[in-house]
C-alpha positions, 0 to 999 in steps of 0.5 A: 018601194025598192026604187023609192028606197034606192032613190032616197040612198042616192039623194043622201050620198049625193049630199054627203058628197056635196058636204065633201066638196063644201069642206074642200072649197073652205079649205081654198081647194078648187073642187073642179080643179087646175091644169096638172102638167108633168104626171107619168101615165100609171103603167109608165109607172109601173114599168120603172118597177126596176127602179126599187132599190130593195135592202136587207132585212133588218131584223126587230129588235128583240121583245122585252121579255127577252123571247124572239119578236113576233114582227117580221123583218122590215125589208128598207126600200128606196124608189123613184119620185113619180106623179100620176093622175086618175080616178079613186077606185077603191078606198079604206082607212086604217087609222092614220093610213088611206089606201086608195086604188087609182086608175088612168087610161093605162092601169090602176095602182095603190096609193098609200096616204099617211098622215104623219107623211103628207102633213095636216092639210094633205091629210084633211083633203084625203078625208074628203076624198070619194069614189069616182074623185080625180087626184093627183098625187106625188110621191115614192114608188116602192112596194109595201112590206108585202111585195104591192107596187104602191105610190107611198104619197107625199102631196095630194091635188085635187082634180075634180069631184064626182057628184054621182055615186059610181055603181055598185063594185060587185053588180056593176052597170049590168043593163045593156042599154044603160051601159051604151046610153051612159058609155062614161059610166062603163068605160070607168066601171066595167071591166075589158071596156075601155081596153077594148075602145083603145084596141079600136083605135090601135086597129083603124091606126094599123089600118092606115099605117098598112095603106100608107106602106102601100102608097095608099093616099086617104081622103074624105069624100062628102057625107051629104049625097044628091043621089044615094049610090054605091050599095043597096040600102034605105038611105036617111034623107034630109033637107038642105034650106038654102039650096031647097032640096033634099039629100041623103046621108052617104050609104057607101063611100064607093062612087066618090072614091071611084071619081077620084081614080078617074082624076089620077089617085091611083090609090086611094082609101077613105075610112069614114061614117055611113048611114043606112035607115034600116034595122038594128042587131047584133051584126047591124048599127044604122051609123057604122065605119067603113074602109073603102080603098080602090086600086088602079090596075089591080083586080079582086085578087089584089084585094084578096092580098090587100085584106089579109095583110090588113087584118094580120097587121091589125092582129098584130097591133092588138098584141095578139097571135093568128089564133085568137078567141070569139064568141067561145069559139076560136078564129085561125086568122094565119094567113093565107085565108082559104078561097072557095068559089060561090056555086061550089059553096052553094052545092056543098050545103045545099046538096042542090045543083045551082045550074039546075034552075028547076031544082034550085026553085023547088028547093027555094020553096022548102025554105018559103022564099017567093019565087014568083016574078023573081030572077033565078039569081036573086033566088040562088043568092037568098037561098046562099044566105040562108044555107050557106053564109052562117055556116062558113067558119072562115075566114074564107074568101068566098069568090065568083058570084053571080054576074046579075046581083053584081052591077058594079063588078067586072065580068070574067072574060072567061064566062060573062055570067060570073063577076069577079067578087068576093066577100070575107066570111068568118063564122058566118059574119061578112067582114069584107066585100071587093070587085074587080071594078066595072068601068065600061060606062056604056054597060054600067048604065045598062046595069044601073037601069036594069037595078033600078027598075021598079025601085020606089023613090025612097030606096037606095039608088032609085035614080041614076048618078049620071056623073058618076056615068059621065065621070067613067066615060073620061076613062076610068083605070081597070082597078080592084075595089075593097070595103070592110065594115071596121066595127066588124073587124074590131068585134072579131079582133076583141072577142065581141059578139054585139056591135053595140059594144065596139061603137062608143055611142050607138044609136038609141031610143030617146031616153024616157025623162 
């Protein structure tokens, strides 16, 4: 019954809005607006507060009976002429006055429309306005007698009609799936969403600026691959009709960027979408944004330095200090970040010597981890993921992983069983992954073969990328490589605990009509 009543109310409200739209048309006003030049952002207008000239208070005349007037002194003001455009968020009428709160992407401001000040036609227009409508306003920017920054309208311009009724201003748009599906409404009416998404663009712009300052070149690699490679993940599979061939949506940026290292682009990066046909949770979406970079003649230590610089500069771009809130806690991003060995952390958090295979297997059984016919390092890594990663506060670079689980990584010269790799963890979330890149083509081919043995056709890297091996045979310089999950970085820097809240349009089930 409640849904029927709500639907009925919606029909009535829409009819009222359409009636106002009809009145606008009768007045010769296009309800869908026209070009509107020379307007300022509301943020820029508010920044002009210093231009408002405040005069001396004018005492009111005495009351007719000779007693002191109850009215407050009037404070004369003069301010600059301004022009803004935005969406009506609040509206109230008091006799011959209409007060509006209008919002654009830089902020909100009050509009005062006086019948005697704007003229008959503008007043008729003001009476046709609804919440959600887009309008333009010319007027004088000053303050009300109560001190509120306000544009005193002299002329109104109708820019677009909102036929749908906005969400209730108190209840808002609360359903998380509905907010993701109707992001256009979410951006308008949910506090903080628009600013979070704008901060996302600042973070990405900062990354580009940081890397440009370090002489990196940005490129665009292919999103359709003949072979899925560069990561251990299940790909999305499609078909190209003209070539009659199976193609894979890319699961990583790595292998094509390394080809460019071979070709002589010594500092290269890409920020782009990758696609993994896997689950959805707080930190995973099947379509997400990665940044990968490769630096010739560097190593994983070089990558730690550039990672710190990228993150610190991104924090500064959002106007925050180095200690920022996240999920009810705080993260201290003051560099340098801690650096701790994988094997040391394993023993610290499990109490088990990682080199004692029997003890590791016994411990795995207590966690119900299958040990049959599995490589000891794979078992160790599952223990690490379950017992160590979630406990890491960070930011901490976890360094020097078991080499057998890092097929694209160069081994330590002093110990070939250890890979020169790090992962950056913050509050249990993996934010970055980096290697000293393996550039030995024969070893790379052998490691690929070991990794591919027994894998199913539909799994990532179930086929050898022979062209990548061929590229390495032409000589790839020693290099460091880094990958950062952009969505997770934005989560960390905008106090957001769900990846869906930092992706404008996350993947959702089809809507039931």
